[in-house]
C-alpha positions as a Markdown table, in Angstrom:
| # | Residue | x | y | z |
|---|---|---|---|---|
| 1 | Met | -52.9 | 34.1 | 40.3 |
| 2 | Glu | -49.4 | 35.7 | 41.6 |
| 3 | Asp | -48.1 | 32.3 | 41.4 |
| 4 | Lys | -49.1 | 31.6 | 38.0 |
| 5 | Thr | -47.6 | 34.9 | 36.7 |
| 6 | Phe | -44.4 | 33.9 | 39.2 |
| 7 | Glu | -44.6 | 30.6 | 37.4 |
| 8 | Leu | -44.7 | 32.0 | 33.7 |
| 9 | Leu | -42.0 | 34.4 | 34.3 |
| 10 | Glu | -40.0 | 31.9 | 35.6 |
| 11 | Lys | -40.7 | 29.7 | 32.4 |
| 12 | Leu | -39.9 | 32.5 | 30.3 |
| 13 | Tyr | -36.6 | 33.2 | 31.9 |
| 14 | Asn | -35.4 | 29.4 | 31.5 |
| 15 | Arg | -36.4 | 29.3 | 27.8 |
| 16 | Met | -34.6 | 32.9 | 27.2 |
| 17 | Glu | -31.6 | 31.6 | 29.3 |
| 18 | Glu | -31.6 | 28.3 | 26.9 |
| 19 | Arg | -31.5 | 30.3 | 24.3 |
| 20 | Phe | -28.9 | 32.5 | 25.6 |
| 21 | Ser | -26.5 | 29.5 | 26.1 |
| 22 | Asp | -27.4 | 28.2 | 22.6 |
| 23 | Ile | -26.6 | 31.1 | 20.8 |
| 24 | Glu | -23.0 | 31.3 | 23.1 |
| 25 | Ser | -22.1 | 28.2 | 22.2 |
| 26 | Arg | -22.8 | 28.7 | 18.2 |
| 27 | Met | -21.0 | 32.1 | 18.1 |
| 28 | Ala | -18.1 | 30.1 | 20.1 |
| 29 | Thr | -18.2 | 27.3 | 17.4 |
| 30 | Asn | -18.2 | 30.0 | 14.8 |
| 31 | Gln | -15.0 | 31.9 | 16.1 |
| 32 | Asp | -13.6 | 27.8 | 16.0 |
| 33 | Leu | -14.3 | 27.7 | 12.2 |
| 34 | Ala | -12.9 | 31.4 | 11.7 |
| 35 | Arg | -9.8 | 29.9 | 13.2 |
| 36 | Val | -9.7 | 26.9 | 11.7 |
| 37 | Glu | -9.9 | 28.5 | 8.1 |
| 38 | Gln | -7.1 | 31.3 | 9.2 |
| 39 | Asn | -4.6 | 28.5 | 9.6 |
| 40 | Met | -5.8 | 26.8 | 6.6 |
| 41 | Val | -4.8 | 29.7 | 4.7 |
| 42 | Arg | -2.0 | 30.6 | 6.5 |
| 43 | Leu | -1.0 | 26.7 | 5.6 |
| 44 | Glu | -1.5 | 27.1 | 1.9 |
| 45 | Asp | 0.2 | 30.2 | 1.6 |
| 46 | Lys | 2.9 | 28.6 | 2.9 |
| 47 | Phe | 2.7 | 25.2 | 1.1 |
| 48 | Asp | 2.3 | 27.7 | -2.3 |
| 49 | Thr | 5.4 | 29.1 | -1.7 |
| 50 | Lys | 7.7 | 25.7 | -0.7 |
| 51 | Ile | 6.0 | 24.2 | -4.4 |
| 52 | Ser | 6.6 | 26.9 | -6.2 |
| 53 | Ala | 10.6 | 26.7 | -5.1 |
| 54 | Leu | 10.4 | 23.1 | -6.0 |
| 55 | Phe | 9.1 | 23.6 | -8.8 |
| 56 | Asp | 11.7 | 26.0 | -10.0 |
| 57 | Gly | 14.4 | 23.8 | -8.6 |
| 58 | Val | 12.9 | 20.5 | -10.6 |
| 59 | Thr | 12.8 | 22.7 | -13.8 |
| 60 | Gly | 16.3 | 23.8 | -13.1 |
| 61 | Asn | 17.9 | 20.5 | -13.5 |
| 62 | Thr | 15.4 | 19.6 | -15.9 |
| 63 | Glu | 16.9 | 22.2 | -18.1 |
| 64 | Ala | 20.6 | 20.7 | -16.6 |
| 65 | Ile | 19.9 | 17.1 | -17.9 |
| 66 | Asp | 18.7 | 18.6 | -21.1 |
| 67 | Arg | 22.2 | 20.8 | -21.7 |
| 68 | Leu | 24.1 | 17.8 | -20.8 |
| 69 | Arg | 22.5 | 15.2 | -22.7 |
| 70 | Val | 23.0 | 17.4 | -25.7 |
| 71 | Glu | 27.1 | 17.7 | -25.0 |
| 72 | Met | 26.7 | 14.0 | -24.3 |
| 73 | Thr | 25.8 | 13.9 | -27.5 |
| 74 | Lys | 27.7 | 15.9 | -29.1 |
| 75 | Leu | 31.0 | 13.9 | -27.8 |
| 76 | Glu | 29.6 | 10.8 | -28.4 |
| 77 | Thr | 29.8 | 12.2 | -32.4 |
| 78 | Lys | 33.4 | 13.0 | -31.9 |
| 79 | Val | 34.3 | 9.4 | -30.5 |
| 80 | Glu | 32.8 | 7.6 | -33.3 |
| 81 | Glu | 34.3 | 10.0 | -35.7 |
| 82 | His | 38.0 | 9.7 | -33.8 |
| 83 | Glu | 37.4 | 6.0 | -33.8 |
| 84 | Val | 36.3 | 6.1 | -37.5 |
| 85 | Lys | 40.1 | 8.1 | -38.4 |
| 86 | Leu | 41.5 | 5.7 | -36.1 |
| 87 | Lys | 40.4 | 2.2 | -38.1 |
| 88 | Ile | 42.0 | 4.7 | -41.3 |
| 89 | Val | 45.1 | 5.3 | -39.8 |
| 90 | Lys | 45.9 | 1.3 | -38.7 |
C-alpha cells in the first residue's frame, strides 16, 4: 500500500515538475518577446526622427529648386529681351 502511495506521489511530483519547467520556459519566452518589442519601439522612434529630418531636408531642397526655377525663368526672359534690343540696335 505504501509503495502505491509513494508511486502516486512520485508521479504527481514528476508531473508538477514538468508543468513548472513548461511554465518557466513560457515565462522566459514572454520576457524575450517583451525585450524584442521594446527594441522595436526604440528603433521605430529613432527612424521616425530620422525620417522627419530627411523629409524636412527634401522639402527645403524642393522649395529652393522651385525658387531657382522662377529666378532662372526671369533671367531667361531678360536675356531674350536684351537679344531683341541688340538686334534692333545692330
